[in-house]
N, C-alpha and C positions, 0 to 999 in steps of 0.2 A: 710671533705676530707683530711685535714692536719693530723688528728689523724690516719686515715687509712694508710697514707703514712709513718708515723713514725713507726707504727707496722710492716709494710712490710720491712722497712730498718733494723729494729731490727732482723727480721727473717733472713735476708741476712747476718747480722753480726754474729749471733749466730750459724748459720749452719756451717761455716768453723771451728769454735771453737769446735763444736761437732765432726767434722771429725778428727781434730787434736788430740782431746782427745782419740778418738777411736784408732788412729794410735799409740799413746804412751802407750796404755794399755799393760798389761802383755800378753805374747803370750798364756797364759793358758786360757784366757777368750774366751768364745764361740762367734764367729763373728755373729752368728744369733741373739744372745741377743743384741749385739751392734746395729744391723740394726733395731731391734724391738724398742729399746729405742729411736733411732733417729726418727723413723717413728712416735712414739707416741708424741714426742716433736713437730715435725712439725704439726701433726694433732691438737694438742692443740693450737698451734699458729694460725692455719687456722680457728679453731673454734672461737677463740677470734676475728679474723678478720671478720668472718661472722656475729658475734653478733654486731660488731661495724657498719657493713654496713647495718644491717636489718633496714628498714625504720620504723619509729614510726607510728603506725596506728592512723588515725584521727578518733576521736569518731563520730559516726553517730548520728545526731540529731534525737530525737524521737518525734513522733507526738502523741498528745493526742487522743485516740480513741473517735469516735463520741458518744459512750455510756457513756463516763465519763463527757460529757458536761452537766452542770447544766440545766435541762429542764426549770427552772424558768427564765433563762436569754434568752428571745426570743425577736425577733424584734417586737416592738409594732407598729401596723399600724397607720398611721397618720389619724386623723379625717378628714372626707370630709365635704365640705361646704353644709349644708342643706338649700335648697331654702326657702326664707321667704314665709309664708302662706299669700296670698293676700286675701282680702275680695272679696267674690263672689258678683258681681253686682246684685242688686235686680231686679226681673222681673218687667218690666214696662208694663203697659197696653197702647197699641197704640190706640189713639182715632181714630174714623172714619175720614178718610181723603177724601175729595171730589176728584173724579177721574179727571185726566187731560184730557180734551177734546180739540179737534181742536179749535183753537182760530181764530177769524176773523183777516185777515191781517191788519196791521196798516193803510194801505191806503184805507181800506174799508169805504164806505160811509154809511154802515148800523150800526145804533146804536139805542138803545131804553132805556126807563126808566119805571120802574114799578110805577103805580099810585095807584091802590087799588084792593082789593078783592071784586068783585061784588056779588058772591055767595060763600057759604061754607067757612066762615072765618076759620082761623087756630084753630084747636081743636074742630070744630063743631061735634056734635053727628049725626051719620048716622046709621040707623038700619042695622043689619046683612043681607047681601045679597041684599040690596037695590041699585038701580041704581040712580046715581045723576050726576048733571052737575056742573062742576067747571068753573067759569068765572073770568078772570083777565082783568084789564084795563091797557093798556100800551100806551106810547107815542113815536112817531117816533122822535128821537133826532138826526138822521143822515141827510145826504144831498141827499139820494136816496129815491125815492118813492117806497113804498111797493106795490107789486102787488098780485094777487090771486095765483101766483106761490110760494109765500112765505108760510112757514108752521110753525106750532108749533109741536115739536117732543119730545118724551120721552128722559130724560137725564139719571137718575139713581135713585136708591131707590126702593120703592114698595115691600119690603120683605113681604112675606105672602099674596101677591095679584097677580092679573094677569095684572096689569097696564102696565108692560113692553111690552105687546103684543098689546097695543093700537096703531092703525095706526096714522100716522102724520095727523094733521088737517090743511087744507089750510086756509089762511087768508080770511075772508069773503068779503073784499073789498080793493080797493086801499087806501093807506094812504100817503098823501104828508108829506114832512118834517114838523115837529111841530104838526102834527095831532094826534088825539087819536083814539084808536081802542079797542073794547072788543073782546077777543079771548076765546073760550070755548072748553072743552074736556069732553066727557061723560065717566064715570067710574062706576064700580060696587064695592060695599063694600064687604070685606071678610065676611065669615060666623062666624068666630071665634072672640070673643071679644078681644079688644086691641086697640093700637094706631098705625096708619099707615100713611106713608108719601111718597112723591115722588117729583122729580124735573123735570121741563120741560124747553125748550129753543127754541127761534126762529131760523129759518134757511132760508137763502135767496134762490134766484132762481139758484144760482151756487152751491147749496148743502153745503154751509158753514154756520155753526152756528155762532151766534154773540151775543154780550151782555152778561149779567149775567143770572143766573138761576132764574126762578120763581117756586114756590113750593105750595104744599097743605099738610095739616095734618088733619086727622079726627080721631074720637074715636068711636069704635063700642062697645056698652054696652053688 
């Protein structure tokens, strides 16, 4: 701004001098020429002033076009965590589990103990399709007397047979605590050869089974 002011002051100082010079010129000089020279001088001064006041242009930053970017420089994706491979558990064979049957209440007076197989010992051979009688000997170890309303009922097993359809067998007689009793069931052997078995259990007059299972196993040739 100070430079522009100085130029403007110089114009003001020069202009009167030009006018005085024009007034002292010989009368033979054309006044139009004098006006033209004065106008050119003022115009030159104004042009210099305009150049001084023209703002300097600020260079515009250039951006690199997307096509000039090196394609090799790319964002590398971060590796993801790969879950560890765990061992597949081996298939286990579940052994046959005895079914859970209703148990005698703890206060029940009905208990028994297996004594012996009277007929058809375990593994006995029975001909295909033959009818046989299996007899067990048991002892009354409880405090209640067994009556004829007590029964021997099918428990489970008997695959390949019709033994599950056997009707409950009533106790043949009363048995006081500590007494022994033989209880029997009539069965029919399957027609196919193989080994067969089943489990039975006593049941009291309240329709509650008690004690452990007693069983039989036969072989059909």
